[in-house]
C-alpha positions in Angstrom: 78.9 -82.1 169.4 79.7 -79.4 166.8 80.7 -79.5 163.2 83.4 -77.4 161.6 85.4 -77.4 158.4 88.9 -78.7 158.3 90.7 -77.2 155.3 94.0 -77.8 153.6 95.8 -81.0 152.4 97.7 -81.9 155.5 94.9 -81.2 158.1 92.4 -83.2 156.0 94.9 -86.0 155.5 95.4 -86.1 159.3 91.7 -86.3 159.9 91.3 -89.1 157.4 94.2 -91.1 158.9 93.3 -90.6 162.6 89.6 -89.9 162.9 87.9 -90.7 159.6 84.7 -91.8 161.4 84.0 -88.1 162.3 84.3 -86.8 158.8 80.8 -86.2 157.3 81.7 -85.1 153.8 84.7 -84.0 151.7 84.6 -81.1 149.3 87.0 -80.9 146.4 87.5 -77.8 144.2 86.1 -78.4 140.8 88.8 -79.0 138.2 91.4 -79.6 140.9 94.4 -81.5 139.5 96.6 -81.8 142.5 97.6 -85.4 142.9 97.4 -85.4 146.7 93.9 -83.9 146.7 92.8 -86.6 144.2 94.3 -89.2 146.5 92.4 -87.8 149.5 89.2 -87.9 147.5 89.8 -91.6 146.6 90.6 -92.5 150.2 87.4 -90.8 151.4 85.3 -92.7 148.8 86.9 -96.0 149.9 85.8 -95.1 153.5 82.2 -94.4 152.3 82.6 -90.7 152.9 80.6 -88.5 150.5 82.8 -86.5 148.1 81.5 -83.5 146.3 83.1 -81.2 143.8 82.4 -77.5 144.4 83.5 -74.2 142.8 86.6 -72.5 144.3 84.4 -69.7 145.6 82.5 -72.0 147.9 85.7 -73.4 149.4 87.1 -69.8 149.8 84.0 -68.8 151.7 84.0 -71.7 154.2 87.8 -71.6 154.7 87.8 -67.9 155.7 91.4 -66.8 156.2 92.8 -70.3 156.0 94.3 -71.7 152.7 92.1 -74.7 151.6 94.4 -75.9 148.8 91.4 -77.3 147.0 90.0 -79.6 149.7 87.9 -79.3 152.8 86.3 -81.8 155.2 83.2 -81.4 157.4 84.3 -82.7 160.7 82.1 -83.5 163.7 84.3 -82.7 166.7 84.3 -84.9 169.8 82.8 -83.2 172.9 85.3 -80.9 174.7 86.6 -82.0 178.0 84.9 -80.5 181.0 86.6 -79.0 184.1 85.0 -81.8 186.1 87.1 -84.2 184.0 90.4 -82.9 185.3 90.5 -84.9 188.5 90.1 -88.1 186.5 92.8 -87.1 184.1 95.2 -86.4 186.9 94.5 -89.7 188.6 95.0 -91.5 185.3 98.4 -90.1 184.7 99.6 -90.0 188.3 103.3 -89.3 188.6 103.5 -88.7 184.8 101.0 -85.8 184.9 102.1 -83.0 182.7 99.6 -80.1 182.4 99.9 -77.1 180.2 98.1 -73.9 181.4 97.7 -71.0 178.9 96.6 -67.8 180.8 95.1 -65.7 178.0 96.4 -66.9 174.7 94.0 -65.3 172.2 95.7 -65.7 168.8 94.3 -68.8 167.1 97.6 -69.6 165.4 99.4 -69.5 168.7 96.8 -71.7 170.4 96.8 -74.2 167.6 100.6 -74.4 167.7 100.5 -74.9 171.5 98.0 -77.7 171.1 100.2 -79.3 168.5 103.2 -79.3 170.9 101.0 -80.5 173.7 99.8 -83.4 171.7 103.3 -84.3 170.6 104.5 -84.2 174.3 101.5 -86.3 175.4 100.3 -83.7 177.8 97.6 -84.7 180.3 95.4 -81.7 179.6 95.6 -78.1 178.3 93.8 -75.6 180.6 92.6 -72.2 179.4 90.3 -69.6 181.1 86.9 -69.4 179.4 87.0 -65.6 179.2 90.6 -65.3 178.0 91.0 -67.8 175.2 90.1 -68.0 171.5 88.3 -71.3 171.5 88.5 -74.2 169.0 88.0 -72.3 165.8 88.7 -73.8 162.3 91.9 -71.7 162.3 93.0 -73.2 165.6 92.3 -76.7 164.4 94.3 -76.2 161.2 97.2 -74.7 163.1 97.1 -77.6 165.6 97.6 -80.2 162.8 95.3 -82.6 164.6 96.5 -81.8 168.1 93.2 -80.2 169.0 91.6 -83.6 168.9 94.4 -85.5 170.6 94.8 -83.7 173.9 92.0 -82.6 176.3 91.4 -78.9 176.1 89.6 -77.7 179.3 88.2 -74.2 179.5 87.7 -73.3 183.2 85.5 -70.6 184.7 88.0 -69.7 187.4 91.7 -70.3 186.6 92.9 -69.4 190.1 90.6 -72.0 191.7 91.8 -74.6 189.1 95.4 -73.9 190.0 94.6 -74.4 193.7 93.0 -77.7 192.8 96.1 -78.8 190.9 98.3 -77.9 194.0 95.9 -79.9 196.3 96.3 -82.9 193.9 100.1 -82.8 194.4 101.0 -81.0 191.1 103.9 -78.6 191.2 103.3 -75.5 189.2 106.0 -73.5 187.3 105.1 -70.3 185.5 107.2 -68.7 182.8 108.3 -65.1 182.9 111.2 -63.1 181.7 111.8 -61.0 184.9 113.3 -63.7 187.1 116.8 -65.1 187.7 115.6 -68.7 187.7 116.1 -70.8 184.6 113.7 -73.5 183.4 116.8 -75.7 183.1 117.3 -75.5 186.8 113.7 -76.5 187.7 112.9 -80.2 188.5 110.1 -81.2 186.1 110.0 -84.8 187.2 106.8 -85.9 188.8 103.3 -84.3 188.5 103.9 -80.9 186.9 101.9 -78.0 185.5 103.5 -75.4 183.2 101.9 -72.0 183.0 102.4 -69.5 180.1 100.8 -66.1 179.9 99.3 -64.1 177.1 101.2 -63.0 174.0 101.6 -59.4 175.3 101.2 -59.2 179.0 102.3 -62.6 180.2 100.7 -64.2 183.3 98.2 -62.3 185.3 99.3 -61.3 188.9 97.1 -63.9 190.7 98.2 -66.6 188.3 101.8 -65.9 189.0 101.3 -65.8 192.8 99.8 -69.3 192.7 102.9 -70.8 191.0 105.3 -72.7 193.1 108.2 -71.6 190.8 108.7 -68.8 188.3 111.4 -69.4 185.7 112.6 -68.0 182.4 114.0 -69.5 179.2 117.6 -68.1 179.0 118.1 -66.1 175.8 121.7 -64.9 175.4 120.9 -63.3 172.0 119.4 -59.9 171.2 115.7 -60.9 171.7 113.9 -60.4 175.0 111.1 -62.9 174.5 109.9 -65.8 172.4 106.5 -66.4 170.8 104.3 -68.2 173.3 103.9 -71.2 171.1 107.7 -71.5 170.7 108.2 -71.1 174.5 105.6 -73.8 175.1 107.5 -76.2 172.9 110.8 -75.4 174.6 109.6 -75.9 178.1 107.4 -79.0 177.4 110.3 -80.8 175.8 112.7 -79.8 178.6 110.2 -81.5 180.9 110.2 -84.6 178.7 114.0 -84.6 178.6 114.2 -84.7 182.3 111.6 -87.3 182.7 113.3 -89.6 180.1 116.6 -89.2 181.9 115.2 -90.6 185.2 114.2 -93.9 183.5 
């Protein structure tokens, strides 16, 4: 297990509400008068979590680029899912399997936003390649708004092999790309499905694309040629959920 700092009012509030047992201490900026920060400190004390007041400079240092808003929590993250766990997760969800594959998302804000959408969509697992992903940094955790600890994130050594394992398990794989005539709204997302999105700039790698059963695009009649990867993730995940809810 590893420890990291969760910073900001909403992320700390989410951790206190959903996973307080993993919070080791709370730091509050000395002289802080924000009512919500005060409330968080009182909640932590009620939960027997140590609360310490520290100068703003100390919170600035541990927060890095993130805005701490006068509060930070030292959080002991649960162990990451292992690629050997994938078979069990697929068996658990069966026909409701919904896997998100991110082939090279390296921006921490994008990865965090993708994890947030994945958690909201109750995704079975999020799969990333070990050598082409940013990892669970404090910025990713903040951007995920708690999603990083609510959906299994699996970093695999060989993405192509993992995609083949998904296919062998009966999972249909759809990759997103702009250079195709097929629309995501014409793909059947009912049953075991994996959705693949590529990196922010280059999209899916060639071999990744070749292993997809379908390649589709999000239609964009406006002047833009592409969407941010996290926005595209949300669009396609909730299209899959829409179809699945319609079958019930």
